[in-house]
N, CA, C and O atoms as a Tripos MOL2 file, in Angstrom:
@<TRIPOS>MOLECULE
protein
  320   319    80     0     0
PROTEIN
NO_CHARGES

@<TRIPOS>ATOM
      1 N          82.6540  108.4630   76.4530 N.3       1 MET1
      2 CA         84.0500  108.5470   76.1240 C.3       1 MET1
      3 C          84.7430  107.2090   76.2340 C.2       1 MET1
      4 O          85.4340  106.8050   75.2990 O.2       1 MET1
      5 N          84.5880  106.5240   77.3130 N.am      2 GLY2
      6 CA         85.2570  105.2350   77.4730 C.3       2 GLY2
      7 C          86.2650  105.2600   78.5990 C.2       2 GLY2
      8 O          86.5290  106.2910   79.2180 O.2       2 GLY2
      9 N          86.8100  104.0970   78.8370 N.am      3 ARG3
     10 CA         87.7960  103.9630   79.9050 C.3       3 ARG3
     11 C          89.0900  104.6710   79.5630 C.2       3 ARG3
     12 O          89.4700  104.7750   78.3970 O.2       3 ARG3
     13 N          89.7540  105.1520   80.5850 N.am      4 ILE4
     14 CA         91.0400  105.8210   80.4200 C.3       4 ILE4
     15 C          92.1470  104.7610   80.4900 C.2       4 ILE4
     16 O          92.1520  103.8980   81.3680 O.2       4 ILE4
     17 N          93.0690  104.8530   79.5520 N.am      5 ILE5
     18 CA         94.2160  103.9510   79.4940 C.3       5 ILE5
     19 C          95.4590  104.8110   79.7040 C.2       5 ILE5
     20 O          95.5670  105.9050   79.1500 O.2       5 ILE5
     21 N          96.3770  104.3190   80.4910 N.am      6 GLN6
     22 CA         97.6300  105.0150   80.7130 C.3       6 GLN6
     23 C          98.7190  104.3070   79.9180 C.2       6 GLN6
     24 O          98.9540  103.1130   80.0990 O.2       6 GLN6
     25 N          99.3760  105.0430   79.0440 N.am      7 LEU7
     26 CA        100.4480  104.4920   78.2160 C.3       7 LEU7
     27 C         101.7820  105.0540   78.6740 C.2       7 LEU7
     28 O         101.9260  106.2530   78.9150 O.2       7 LEU7
     29 N         102.7500  104.1620   78.7880 N.am      8 ARG8
     30 CA        104.0970  104.5980   79.1340 C.3       8 ARG8
     31 C         105.0980  103.6690   78.4590 C.2       8 ARG8
     32 O         104.7700  102.5540   78.0560 O.2       8 ARG8
     33 N         106.3290  104.1630   78.3500 N.am      9 GLN9
     34 CA        107.4000  103.3300   77.8320 C.3       9 GLN9
     35 C         107.6650  102.2160   78.8330 C.2       9 GLN9
     36 O         107.1930  102.2590   79.9690 O.2       9 GLN9
     37 N         108.4180  101.2320   78.4030 N.am     10 HIS10
     38 CA        108.7300  100.0790   79.2440 C.3      10 HIS10
     39 C         109.3960  100.4900   80.5540 C.2      10 HIS10
     40 O         109.2220   99.8180   81.5710 O.2      10 HIS10
     41 N         110.1370  101.5580   80.5420 N.am     11 ASP11
     42 CA        110.8350  102.0540   81.7320 C.3      11 ASP11
     43 C         109.8210  102.5600   82.7610 C.2      11 ASP11
     44 O         109.0070  103.4310   82.4510 O.2      11 ASP11
     45 N         109.8650  102.0320   83.9550 N.am     12 GLU12
     46 CA        108.9230  102.4110   85.0190 C.3      12 GLU12
     47 C         108.9930  103.8960   85.3700 C.2      12 GLU12
     48 O         107.9930  104.4770   85.7940 O.2      12 GLU12
     49 N         110.1530  104.5100   85.2010 N.am     13 ASP13
     50 CA        110.3250  105.9150   85.5490 C.3      13 ASP13
     51 C         109.9100  106.8640   84.4260 C.2      13 ASP13
     52 O         109.9440  108.0810   84.6060 O.2      13 ASP13
     53 N         109.5250  106.3320   83.2890 N.am     14 ALA14
     54 CA        109.1510  107.1610   82.1470 C.3      14 ALA14
     55 C         107.8130  107.8480   82.4120 C.2      14 ALA14
     56 O         106.9570  107.3240   83.1250 O.2      14 ALA14
     57 N         107.6530  109.0200   81.8270 N.am     15 SER15
     58 CA        106.3690  109.7040   81.9510 C.3      15 SER15
     59 C         105.3220  108.9400   81.1390 C.2      15 SER15
     60 O         105.6570  108.1200   80.2840 O.2      15 SER15
     61 N         104.0670  109.2200   81.4190 N.am     16 SER16
     62 CA        103.0010  108.5010   80.7300 C.3      16 SER16
     63 C         101.9890  109.4880   80.1680 C.2      16 SER16
     64 O         101.9940  110.6710   80.5090 O.2      16 SER16
     65 N         101.1290  108.9820   79.3060 N.am     17 ILE17
     66 CA        100.0040  109.7690   78.7970 C.3      17 ILE17
     67 C          98.7310  109.0010   79.1040 C.2      17 ILE17
     68 O          98.7530  107.7770   79.2320 O.2      17 ILE17
     69 N          97.6350  109.7090   79.2190 N.am     18 GLU18
     70 CA         96.3400  109.0760   79.4200 C.3      18 GLU18
     71 C          95.4780  109.3470   78.1970 C.2      18 GLU18
     72 O          95.4620  110.4520   77.6540 O.2      18 GLU18
     73 N          94.7730  108.3280   77.7840 N.am     19 ILE19
     74 CA         93.9630  108.3940   76.5740 C.3      19 ILE19
     75 C          92.7670  107.4690   76.7610 C.2      19 ILE19
     76 O          92.8590  106.4690   77.4740 O.2      19 ILE19
     77 N          91.6550  107.7940   76.1310 N.am     20 THR20
     78 CA         90.5100  106.8920   76.2360 C.3      20 THR20
     79 C          90.6650  105.7480   75.2460 C.2      20 THR20
     80 O          91.4110  105.8410   74.2710 O.2      20 THR20
     81 N          89.9460  104.6700   75.5180 N.am     21 ARG21
     82 CA         89.9910  103.5230   74.5890 C.3      21 ARG21
     83 C          89.5540  103.9360   73.1920 C.2      21 ARG21
     84 O          90.1360  103.5000   72.1990 O.2      21 ARG21
     85 N          88.5300  104.7780   73.1180 N.am     22 GLY22
     86 CA         88.0500  105.2390   71.8110 C.3      22 GLY22
     87 C          89.0820  106.0390   71.0620 C.2      22 GLY22
     88 O          89.2530  105.8660   69.8550 O.2      22 GLY22
     89 N          89.7820  106.9250   71.7740 N.am     23 GLU23
     90 CA         90.8430  107.7130   71.1380 C.3      23 GLU23
     91 C          91.9680  106.8120   70.6600 C.2      23 GLU23
     92 O          92.4710  106.9800   69.5500 O.2      23 GLU23
     93 N          92.3660  105.8540   71.4910 N.am     24 LEU24
     94 CA         93.4310  104.9280   71.1140 C.3      24 LEU24
     95 C          93.0400  104.1210   69.8810 C.2      24 LEU24
     96 O          93.8410  103.9410   68.9640 O.2      24 LEU24
     97 N          91.8100  103.6430   69.8720 N.am     25 SER25
     98 CA         91.3340  102.8750   68.7250 C.3      25 SER25
     99 C          91.3970  103.7090   67.4430 C.2      25 SER25
    100 O          91.8260  103.2190   66.3990 O.2      25 SER25
    101 N          90.9710  104.9600   67.5300 N.am     26 GLY26
    102 CA         91.0170  105.8430   66.3660 C.3      26 GLY26
    103 C          92.4320  106.1160   65.9040 C.2      26 GLY26
    104 O          92.7050  106.1220   64.7030 O.2      26 GLY26
    105 N          93.3420  106.3440   66.8490 N.am     27 LEU27
    106 CA         94.7400  106.5900   66.4940 C.3      27 LEU27
    107 C          95.3870  105.3690   65.8450 C.2      27 LEU27
    108 O          96.1370  105.5000   64.8780 O.2      27 LEU27
    109 N          95.0960  104.1860   66.3760 N.am     28 LEU28
    110 CA         95.6530  102.9570   65.7950 C.3      28 LEU28
    111 C          95.0980  102.7070   64.3930 C.2      28 LEU28
    112 O          95.8280  102.2730   63.5010 O.2      28 LEU28
    113 N          93.8150  102.9800   64.2030 N.am     29 THR29
    114 CA         93.1990  102.8130   62.8770 C.3      29 THR29
    115 C          93.8280  103.7790   61.8740 C.2      29 THR29
    116 O          94.1150  103.4030   60.7380 O.2      29 THR29
    117 N          94.0390  105.0230   62.3020 N.am     30 THR30
    118 CA         94.6700  106.0120   61.4330 C.3      30 THR30
    119 C          96.1050  105.6090   61.0920 C.2      30 THR30
    120 O          96.5290  105.7330   59.9420 O.2      30 THR30
    121 N          96.8510  105.1280   62.0840 N.am     31 ALA31
    122 CA         98.2260  104.6840   61.8260 C.3      31 ALA31
    123 C          98.2480  103.5300   60.8350 C.2      31 ALA31
    124 O          99.0890  103.4990   59.9360 O.2      31 ALA31
    125 N          97.3290  102.5790   60.9910 N.am     32 GLN32
    126 CA         97.2720  101.4400   60.0730 C.3      32 GLN32
    127 C          96.9550  101.9100   58.6570 C.2      32 GLN32
    128 O          97.5160  101.3910   57.6920 O.2      32 GLN32
    129 N          96.0630  102.8840   58.5270 N.am     33 ARG33
    130 CA         95.7250  103.4420   57.2100 C.3      33 ARG33
    131 C          96.9430  104.1240   56.5940 C.2      33 ARG33
    132 O          97.1860  103.9940   55.3950 O.2      33 ARG33
    133 N          97.7140  104.8540   57.4140 N.am     34 HIS34
    134 CA         98.9220  105.5100   56.9000 C.3      34 HIS34
    135 C          99.9770  104.4890   56.4830 C.2      34 HIS34
    136 O         100.6260  104.6600   55.4510 O.2      34 HIS34
    137 N         100.1530  103.4380   57.2680 N.am     35 PHE35
    138 CA        101.1000  102.3790   56.8840 C.3      35 PHE35
    139 C         100.6620  101.6940   55.5900 C.2      35 PHE35
    140 O         101.5010  101.3430   54.7610 O.2      35 PHE35
    141 N          99.3650  101.5050   55.4130 N.am     36 SER36
    142 CA         98.8660  100.9200   54.1560 C.3      36 SER36
    143 C          99.1740  101.8270   52.9820 C.2      36 SER36
    144 O          99.5260  101.3540   51.9020 O.2      36 SER36
    145 N          99.0420  103.1410   53.1910 N.am     37 GLY37
    146 CA         99.4000  104.1040   52.1450 C.3      37 GLY37
    147 C         100.8760  104.0470   51.8190 C.2      37 GLY37
    148 O         101.2630  104.1090   50.6520 O.2      37 GLY37
    149 N         101.7110  103.9290   52.8580 N.am     38 PHE38
    150 CA        103.1470  103.7720   52.6590 C.3      38 PHE38
    151 C         103.4470  102.5240   51.8370 C.2      38 PHE38
    152 O         104.2670  102.5590   50.9200 O.2      38 PHE38
    153 N         102.7780  101.4210   52.1720 N.am     39 LEU39
    154 CA        103.0030  100.1640   51.4580 C.3      39 LEU39
    155 C         102.6180  100.3070   49.9920 C.2      39 LEU39
    156 O         103.3030   99.7780   49.1170 O.2      39 LEU39
    157 N         101.5390  101.0080   49.7210 N.am     40 ASP40
    158 CA        101.1180  101.2370   48.3340 C.3      40 ASP40
    159 C         102.1550  102.0760   47.5860 C.2      40 ASP40
    160 O         102.4930  101.7720   46.4420 O.2      40 ASP40
    161 N         102.6590  103.1310   48.2300 N.am     41 LEU41
    162 CA        103.7000  103.9480   47.5990 C.3      41 LEU41
    163 C         104.9680  103.1420   47.3590 C.2      41 LEU41
    164 O         105.5910  103.2750   46.3050 O.2      41 LEU41
    165 N         105.3600  102.3140   48.3120 N.am     42 ALA42
    166 CA        106.5430  101.4740   48.1480 C.3      42 ALA42
    167 C         106.3440  100.4980   46.9980 C.2      42 ALA42
    168 O         107.2720  100.2550   46.2260 O.2      42 ALA42
    169 N         105.1470   99.9370   46.8750 N.am     43 ARG43
    170 CA        104.8400   99.0070   45.7870 C.3      43 ARG43
    171 C         104.9670   99.7030   44.4370 C.2      43 ARG43
    172 O         105.5580   99.1580   43.5050 O.2      43 ARG43
    173 N         104.4060  100.9170   44.3340 N.am     44 ARG44
    174 CA        104.4780  101.6550   43.0620 C.3      44 ARG44
    175 C         105.9190  102.0510   42.7280 C.2      44 ARG44
    176 O         106.3450  101.9560   41.5770 O.2      44 ARG44
    177 N         106.6670  102.4980   43.7550 N.am     45 TRP45
    178 CA        108.0640  102.8570   43.5310 C.3      45 TRP45
    179 C         108.8610  101.6430   43.0690 C.2      45 TRP45
    180 O         109.6230  101.7280   42.1060 O.2      45 TRP45
    181 N         108.6880  100.5270   43.7450 N.am     46 ALA46
    182 CA        109.4300   99.3140   43.3930 C.3      46 ALA46
    183 C         109.0590   98.8300   41.9980 C.2      46 ALA46
    184 O         109.9240   98.3780   41.2480 O.2      46 ALA46
    185 N         107.7930   98.9190   41.6480 N.am     47 ALA47
    186 CA        107.3660   98.4880   40.3090 C.3      47 ALA47
    187 C         108.0140   99.3420   39.2190 C.2      47 ALA47
    188 O         108.3110   98.8510   38.1300 O.2      47 ALA47
    189 N         108.2300  100.6190   39.5210 N.am     48 ALA48
    190 CA        108.8450  101.5140   38.5360 C.3      48 ALA48
    191 C         110.3610  101.3600   38.4790 C.2      48 ALA48
    192 O         110.9640  101.5650   37.4250 O.2      48 ALA48
    193 N         110.9810  101.0040   39.5960 N.am     49 THR49
    194 CA        112.4470  100.9500   39.6210 C.3      49 THR49
    195 C         113.0170   99.5480   39.4700 C.2      49 THR49
    196 O         114.0420   99.3720   38.8100 O.2      49 THR49
    197 N         112.3870   98.5610   40.0570 N.am     50 THR50
    198 CA        112.8410   97.1720   39.9710 C.3      50 THR50
    199 C         111.6270   96.2550   39.8650 C.2      50 THR50
    200 O         111.2780   95.5700   40.8260 O.2      50 THR50
    201 N         110.9880   96.2410   38.7060 N.am     51 PRO51
    202 CA        109.7340   95.5010   38.5650 C.3      51 PRO51
    203 C         109.8010   94.0390   39.0030 C.2      51 PRO51
    204 O         108.8230   93.5090   39.5290 O.2      51 PRO51
    205 N         110.9130   93.3970   38.7990 N.am     52 GLY52
    206 CA        111.0340   91.9930   39.1610 C.3      52 GLY52
    207 C         111.0590   91.7360   40.6620 C.2      52 GLY52
    208 O         110.8110   90.6170   41.1100 O.2      52 GLY52
    209 N         111.3550   92.7620   41.4280 N.am     53 LEU53
    210 CA        111.4530   92.6080   42.8830 C.3      53 LEU53
    211 C         110.3300   93.3060   43.6520 C.2      53 LEU53
    212 O         110.2920   93.2400   44.8810 O.2      53 LEU53
    213 N         109.4240   93.9680   42.9510 N.am     54 ALA54
    214 CA        108.3900   94.7620   43.6040 C.3      54 ALA54
    215 C         107.5240   93.9340   44.5500 C.2      54 ALA54
    216 O         107.2730   94.3470   45.6820 O.2      54 ALA54
    217 N         107.0700   92.7770   44.0960 N.am     55 ASP55
    218 CA        106.2140   91.9450   44.9390 C.3      55 ASP55
    219 C         106.9680   91.4350   46.1650 C.2      55 ASP55
    220 O         106.4210   91.4120   47.2680 O.2      55 ASP55
    221 N         108.2150   91.0300   45.9770 N.am     56 ARG56
    222 CA        109.0080   90.5420   47.1170 C.3      56 ARG56
    223 C         109.2530   91.6460   48.1410 C.2      56 ARG56
    224 O         109.1710   91.4150   49.3470 O.2      56 ARG56
    225 N         109.5530   92.8490   47.6480 N.am     57 LEU57
    226 CA        109.8040   93.9690   48.5560 C.3      57 LEU57
    227 C         108.5560   94.3180   49.3570 C.2      57 LEU57
    228 O         108.6160   94.4320   50.5810 O.2      57 LEU57
    229 N         107.4360   94.4860   48.6810 N.am     58 THR58
    230 CA        106.2230   94.8800   49.4010 C.3      58 THR58
    231 C         105.7440   93.7720   50.3370 C.2      58 THR58
    232 O         105.2100   94.0560   51.4100 O.2      58 THR58
    233 N         105.9290   92.5320   49.9460 N.am     59 SER59
    234 CA        105.5740   91.4330   50.8460 C.3      59 SER59
    235 C         106.4490   91.4390   52.0910 C.2      59 SER59
    236 O         105.9630   91.2160   53.2000 O.2      59 SER59
    237 N         107.7450   91.6960   51.9040 N.am     60 ALA60
    238 CA        108.6610   91.7400   53.0470 C.3      60 ALA60
    239 C         108.3180   92.9100   53.9720 C.2      60 ALA60
    240 O         108.3050   92.7450   55.1920 O.2      60 ALA60
    241 N         108.0430   94.0830   53.4110 N.am     61 LEU61
    242 CA        107.6550   95.2280   54.2330 C.3      61 LEU61
    243 C         106.3740   94.9420   55.0070 C.2      61 LEU61
    244 O         106.2730   95.2340   56.1980 O.2      61 LEU61
    245 N         105.4100   94.3740   54.3170 N.am     62 ASP62
    246 CA        104.1250   94.0530   54.9550 C.3      62 ASP62
    247 C         104.3130   93.0330   56.0750 C.2      62 ASP62
    248 O         103.7480   93.1790   57.1590 O.2      62 ASP62
    249 N         105.0950   92.0220   55.8110 N.am     63 ARG63
    250 CA        105.3190   90.9670   56.7990 C.3      63 ARG63
    251 C         106.0740   91.5010   58.0220 C.2      63 ARG63
    252 O         105.6960   91.2090   59.1570 O.2      63 ARG63
    253 N         107.1230   92.2710   57.8000 N.am     64 HIS64
    254 CA        107.9480   92.7520   58.9050 C.3      64 HIS64
    255 C         107.2580   93.8350   59.7340 C.2      64 HIS64
    256 O         107.4280   93.8900   60.9520 O.2      64 HIS64
    257 N         106.4850   94.6900   59.0760 N.am     65 PHE65
    258 CA        105.7760   95.7460   59.8040 C.3      65 PHE65
    259 C         104.3480   95.3470   60.1650 C.2      65 PHE65
    260 O         103.6410   96.0970   60.8390 O.2      65 PHE65
    261 N         103.9240   94.1590   59.7140 N.am     66 MET66
    262 CA        102.5730   93.6370   59.9760 C.3      66 MET66
    263 C         101.4880   94.6640   59.6330 C.2      66 MET66
    264 O         100.5740   94.9080   60.4200 O.2      66 MET66
    265 N         101.6080   95.2520   58.4560 N.am     67 ILE67
    266 CA        100.6950   96.3130   58.0340 C.3      67 ILE67
    267 C          99.3010   95.7610   57.7600 C.2      67 ILE67
    268 O          98.3160   96.2760   58.2880 O.2      67 ILE67
    269 N          99.2120   94.7320   56.9520 N.am     68 ASN68
    270 CA         97.8970   94.1850   56.6110 C.3      68 ASN68
    271 C          97.4810   93.0340   57.5110 C.2      68 ASN68
    272 O          96.3640   92.5310   57.3860 O.2      68 ASN68
    273 N          98.3550   92.6040   58.4190 N.am     69 GLY69
    274 CA         98.0220   91.5090   59.3140 C.3      69 GLY69
    275 C          97.1360   91.9250   60.4710 C.2      69 GLY69
    276 O          96.5500   91.0730   61.1380 O.2      69 GLY69
    277 N          97.0290   93.2280   60.7200 N.am     70 VAL70
    278 CA         96.1990   93.7170   61.8180 C.3      70 VAL70
    279 C          94.7850   93.8790   61.2990 C.2      70 VAL70
    280 O          94.5450   94.5880   60.3220 O.2      70 VAL70
    281 N          93.8420   93.2050   61.9710 N.am     71 SER71
    282 CA         92.4770   93.2080   61.4570 C.3      71 SER71
    283 C          91.5110   94.0880   62.2060 C.2      71 SER71
    284 O          90.4980   94.5020   61.6410 O.2      71 SER71
    285 N          91.7960   94.3980   63.4910 N.am     72 SER72
    286 CA         90.8110   95.1620   64.2430 C.3      72 SER72
    287 C          91.4400   95.8170   65.4500 C.2      72 SER72
    288 O          92.3090   95.2460   66.1090 O.2      72 SER72
    289 N          90.9870   97.0260   65.7280 N.am     73 PHE73
    290 CA         91.3890   97.7400   66.9260 C.3      73 PHE73
    291 C          90.1670   98.1010   67.7510 C.2      73 PHE73
    292 O          90.2650   98.9510   68.6360 O.2      73 PHE73
    293 N          89.0210   97.4870   67.4960 N.am     74 SER74
    294 CA         87.7770   97.9040   68.1140 C.3      74 SER74
    295 C          87.7670   97.8010   69.6230 C.2      74 SER74
    296 O          87.0800   98.5810   70.2830 O.2      74 SER74
    297 N          88.5010   96.8700   70.1870 N.am     75 ASP75
    298 CA         88.5110   96.7460   71.6530 C.3      75 ASP75
    299 C          89.8020   97.2890   72.2610 C.2      75 ASP75
    300 O          90.1030   97.0280   73.4260 O.2      75 ASP75
    301 N          90.5710   98.0540   71.4600 N.am     76 GLY76
    302 CA         91.8010   98.6160   71.9790 C.3      76 GLY76
    303 C          93.0070   97.7120   71.8320 C.2      76 GLY76
    304 O          94.1200   98.1120   72.1740 O.2      76 GLY76
    305 N          92.8080   96.4890   71.3250 N.am     77 ARG77
    306 CA         93.9240   95.5590   71.1300 C.3      77 ARG77
    307 C          93.9870   95.1900   69.6510 C.2      77 ARG77
    308 O          92.9580   94.9780   69.0090 O.2      77 ARG77
    309 N          95.1920   95.1160   69.1240 N.am     78 ALA78
    310 CA         95.3720   94.6620   67.7470 C.3      78 ALA78
    311 C          95.2220   93.1460   67.7090 C.2      78 ALA78
    312 O          95.7340   92.4500   68.5860 O.2      78 ALA78
    313 N          94.5360   92.6390   66.7170 N.am     79 THR79
    314 CA         94.4000   91.2060   66.5550 C.3      79 THR79
    315 C          95.0060   90.7810   65.2490 C.2      79 THR79
    316 O          95.0020   91.5310   64.2730 O.2      79 THR79
    317 N          95.5250   89.5860   65.2320 N.am     80 GLN80
    318 CA         96.1310   89.0230   64.0230 C.3      80 GLN80
    319 C          95.1340   88.1510   63.3070 C.2      80 GLN80
    320 O          95.4490   87.5820   62.2610 O.2      80 GLN80
@<TRIPOS>BOND
     1     1     2 1
     2     2     3 1
     3     3     4 2
     4     3     5 am
     5     5     6 1
     6     6     7 1
     7     7     8 2
     8     7     9 am
     9     9    10 1
    10    10    11 1
    11    11    12 2
    12    11    13 am
    13    13    14 1
    14    14    15 1
    15    15    16 2
    16    15    17 am
    17    17    18 1
    18    18    19 1
    19    19    20 2
    20    19    21 am
    21    21    22 1
    22    22    23 1
    23    23    24 2
    24    23    25 am
    25    25    26 1
    26    26    27 1
    27    27    28 2
    28    27    29 am
    29    29    30 1
    30    30    31 1
    31    31    32 2
    32    31    33 am
    33    33    34 1
    34    34    35 1
    35    35    36 2
    36    35    37 am
    37    37    38 1
    38    38    39 1
    39    39    40 2
    40    39    41 am
    41    41    42 1
    42    42    43 1
    43    43    44 2
    44    43    45 am
    45    45    46 1
    46    46    47 1
    47    47    48 2
    48    47    49 am
    49    49    50 1
    50    50    51 1
    51    51    52 2
    52    51    53 am
    53    53    54 1
    54    54    55 1
    55    55    56 2
    56    55    57 am
    57    57    58 1
    58    58    59 1
    59    59    60 2
    60    59    61 am
    61    61    62 1
    62    62    63 1
    63    63    64 2
    64    63    65 am
    65    65    66 1
    66    66    67 1
    67    67    68 2
    68    67    69 am
    69    69    70 1
    70    70    71 1
    71    71    72 2
    72    71    73 am
    73    73    74 1
    74    74    75 1
    75    75    76 2
    76    75    77 am
    77    77    78 1
    78    78    79 1
    79    79    80 2
    80    79    81 am
    81    81    82 1
    82    82    83 1
    83    83    84 2
    84    83    85 am
    85    85    86 1
    86    86    87 1
    87    87    88 2
    88    87    89 am
    89    89    90 1
    90    90    91 1
    91    91    92 2
    92    91    93 am
    93    93    94 1
    94    94    95 1
    95    95    96 2
    96    95    97 am
    97    97    98 1
    98    98    99 1
    99    99   100 2
   100    99   101 am
   101   101   102 1
   102   102   103 1
   103   103   104 2
   104   103   105 am
   105   105   106 1
   106   106   107 1
   107   107   108 2
   108   107   109 am
   109   109   110 1
   110   110   111 1
   111   111   112 2
   112   111   113 am
   113   113   114 1
   114   114   115 1
   115   115   116 2
   116   115   117 am
   117   117   118 1
   118   118   119 1
   119   119   120 2
   120   119   121 am
   121   121   122 1
   122   122   123 1
   123   123   124 2
   124   123   125 am
   125   125   126 1
   126   126   127 1
   127   127   128 2
   128   127   129 am
   129   129   130 1
   130   130   131 1
   131   131   132 2
   132   131   133 am
   133   133   134 1
   134   134   135 1
   135   135   136 2
   136   135   137 am
   137   137   138 1
   138   138   139 1
   139   139   140 2
   140   139   141 am
   141   141   142 1
   142   142   143 1
   143   143   144 2
   144   143   145 am
   145   145   146 1
   146   146   147 1
   147   147   148 2
   148   147   149 am
   149   149   150 1
   150   150   151 1
   151   151   152 2
   152   151   153 am
   153   153   154 1
   154   154   155 1
   155   155   156 2
   156   155   157 am
   157   157   158 1
   158   158   159 1
   159   159   160 2
   160   159   161 am
   161   161   162 1
   162   162   163 1
   163   163   164 2
   164   163   165 am
   165   165   166 1
   166   166   167 1
   167   167   168 2
   168   167   169 am
   169   169   170 1
   170   170   171 1
   171   171   172 2
   172   171   173 am
   173   173   174 1
   174   174   175 1
   175   175   176 2
   176   175   177 am
   177   177   178 1
   178   178   179 1
   179   179   180 2
   180   179   181 am
   181   181   182 1
   182   182   183 1
   183   183   184 2
   184   183   185 am
   185   185   186 1
   186   186   187 1
   187   187   188 2
   188   187   189 am
   189   189   190 1
   190   190   191 1
   191   191   192 2
   192   191   193 am
   193   193   194 1
   194   194   195 1
   195   195   196 2
   196   195   197 am
   197   197   198 1
   198   198   199 1
   199   199   200 2
   200   199   201 am
   201   201   202 1
   202   202   203 1
   203   203   204 2
   204   203   205 am
   205   205   206 1
   206   206   207 1
   207   207   208 2
   208   207   209 am
   209   209   210 1
   210   210   211 1
   211   211   212 2
   212   211   213 am
   213   213   214 1
   214   214   215 1
   215   215   216 2
   216   215   217 am
   217   217   218 1
   218   218   219 1
   219   219   220 2
   220   219   221 am
   221   221   222 1
   222   222   223 1
   223   223   224 2
   224   223   225 am
   225   225   226 1
   226   226   227 1
   227   227   228 2
   228   227   229 am
   229   229   230 1
   230   230   231 1
   231   231   232 2
   232   231   233 am
   233   233   234 1
   234   234   235 1
   235   235   236 2
   236   235   237 am
   237   237   238 1
   238   238   239 1
   239   239   240 2
   240   239   241 am
   241   241   242 1
   242   242   243 1
   243   243   244 2
   244   243   245 am
   245   245   246 1
   246   246   247 1
   247   247   248 2
   248   247   249 am
   249   249   250 1
   250   250   251 1
   251   251   252 2
   252   251   253 am
   253   253   254 1
   254   254   255 1
   255   255   256 2
   256   255   257 am
   257   257   258 1
   258   258   259 1
   259   259   260 2
   260   259   261 am
   261   261   262 1
   262   262   263 1
   263   263   264 2
   264   263   265 am
   265   265   266 1
   266   266   267 1
   267   267   268 2
   268   267   269 am
   269   269   270 1
   270   270   271 1
   271   271   272 2
   272   271   273 am
   273   273   274 1
   274   274   275 1
   275   275   276 2
   276   275   277 am
   277   277   278 1
   278   278   279 1
   279   279   280 2
   280   279   281 am
   281   281   282 1
   282   282   283 1
   283   283   284 2
   284   283   285 am
   285   285   286 1
   286   286   287 1
   287   287   288 2
   288   287   289 am
   289   289   290 1
   290   290   291 1
   291   291   292 2
   292   291   293 am
   293   293   294 1
   294   294   295 1
   295   295   296 2
   296   295   297 am
   297   297   298 1
   298   298   299 1
   299   299   300 2
   300   299   301 am
   301   301   302 1
   302   302   303 1
   303   303   304 2
   304   303   305 am
   305   305   306 1
   306   306   307 1
   307   307   308 2
   308   307   309 am
   309   309   310 1
   310   310   311 1
   311   311   312 2
   312   311   313 am
   313   313   314 1
   314   314   315 1
   315   315   316 2
   316   315   317 am
   317   317   318 1
   318   318   319 1
   319   319   320 2
@<TRIPOS>SUBSTRUCTURE
     1 MET1         2 RESIDUE 1 A MET
     2 GLY2         6 RESIDUE 1 A GLY
     3 ARG3        10 RESIDUE 1 A ARG
     4 ILE4        14 RESIDUE 1 A ILE
     5 ILE5        18 RESIDUE 1 A ILE
     6 GLN6        22 RESIDUE 1 A GLN
     7 LEU7        26 RESIDUE 1 A LEU
     8 ARG8        30 RESIDUE 1 A ARG
     9 GLN9        34 RESIDUE 1 A GLN
    10 HIS10       38 RESIDUE 1 A HIS
    11 ASP11       42 RESIDUE 1 A ASP
    12 GLU12       46 RESIDUE 1 A GLU
    13 ASP13       50 RESIDUE 1 A ASP
    14 ALA14       54 RESIDUE 1 A ALA
    15 SER15       58 RESIDUE 1 A SER
    16 SER16       62 RESIDUE 1 A SER
    17 ILE17       66 RESIDUE 1 A ILE
    18 GLU18       70 RESIDUE 1 A GLU
    19 ILE19       74 RESIDUE 1 A ILE
    20 THR20       78 RESIDUE 1 A THR
    21 ARG21       82 RESIDUE 1 A ARG
    22 GLY22       86 RESIDUE 1 A GLY
    23 GLU23       90 RESIDUE 1 A GLU
    24 LEU24       94 RESIDUE 1 A LEU
    25 SER25       98 RESIDUE 1 A SER
    26 GLY26      102 RESIDUE 1 A GLY
    27 LEU27      106 RESIDUE 1 A LEU
    28 LEU28      110 RESIDUE 1 A LEU
    29 THR29      114 RESIDUE 1 A THR
    30 THR30      118 RESIDUE 1 A THR
    31 ALA31      122 RESIDUE 1 A ALA
    32 GLN32      126 RESIDUE 1 A GLN
    33 ARG33      130 RESIDUE 1 A ARG
    34 HIS34      134 RESIDUE 1 A HIS
    35 PHE35      138 RESIDUE 1 A PHE
    36 SER36      142 RESIDUE 1 A SER
    37 GLY37      146 RESIDUE 1 A GLY
    38 PHE38      150 RESIDUE 1 A PHE
    39 LEU39      154 RESIDUE 1 A LEU
    40 ASP40      158 RESIDUE 1 A ASP
    41 LEU41      162 RESIDUE 1 A LEU
    42 ALA42      166 RESIDUE 1 A ALA
    43 ARG43      170 RESIDUE 1 A ARG
    44 ARG44      174 RESIDUE 1 A ARG
    45 TRP45      178 RESIDUE 1 A TRP
    46 ALA46      182 RESIDUE 1 A ALA
    47 ALA47      186 RESIDUE 1 A ALA
    48 ALA48      190 RESIDUE 1 A ALA
    49 THR49      194 RESIDUE 1 A THR
    50 THR50      198 RESIDUE 1 A THR
    51 PRO51      202 RESIDUE 1 A PRO
    52 GLY52      206 RESIDUE 1 A GLY
    53 LEU53      210 RESIDUE 1 A LEU
    54 ALA54      214 RESIDUE 1 A ALA
    55 ASP55      218 RESIDUE 1 A ASP
    56 ARG56      222 RESIDUE 1 A ARG
    57 LEU57      226 RESIDUE 1 A LEU
    58 THR58      230 RESIDUE 1 A THR
    59 SER59      234 RESIDUE 1 A SER
    60 ALA60      238 RESIDUE 1 A ALA
    61 LEU61      242 RESIDUE 1 A LEU
    62 ASP62      246 RESIDUE 1 A ASP
    63 ARG63      250 RESIDUE 1 A ARG
    64 HIS64      254 RESIDUE 1 A HIS
    65 PHE65      258 RESIDUE 1 A PHE
    66 MET66      262 RESIDUE 1 A MET
    67 ILE67      266 RESIDUE 1 A ILE
    68 ASN68      270 RESIDUE 1 A ASN
    69 GLY69      274 RESIDUE 1 A GLY
    70 VAL70      278 RESIDUE 1 A VAL
    71 SER71      282 RESIDUE 1 A SER
    72 SER72      286 RESIDUE 1 A SER
    73 PHE73      290 RESIDUE 1 A PHE
    74 SER74      294 RESIDUE 1 A SER
    75 ASP75      298 RESIDUE 1 A ASP
    76 GLY76      302 RESIDUE 1 A GLY
    77 ARG77      306 RESIDUE 1 A ARG
    78 ALA78      310 RESIDUE 1 A ALA
    79 THR79      314 RESIDUE 1 A THR
    80 GLN80      318 RESIDUE 1 A GLN
């Protein structure tokens, strides 16, 4: 299974959840795949509605949300 990681909000008094490194890695990979799907939908929508701005919009979304900048979650940490 792997080591257990405890996740909590920044607030020390907040409740926490426990998850294994493998589970966290899978969840992060799935989230990245969903964000990539969102970016593709945004690109297609922008191309249909404002073709001249589609590339700028999708680049800005990608840059601000760092969708394609994350390369690996294999060790439980996102890398740039």
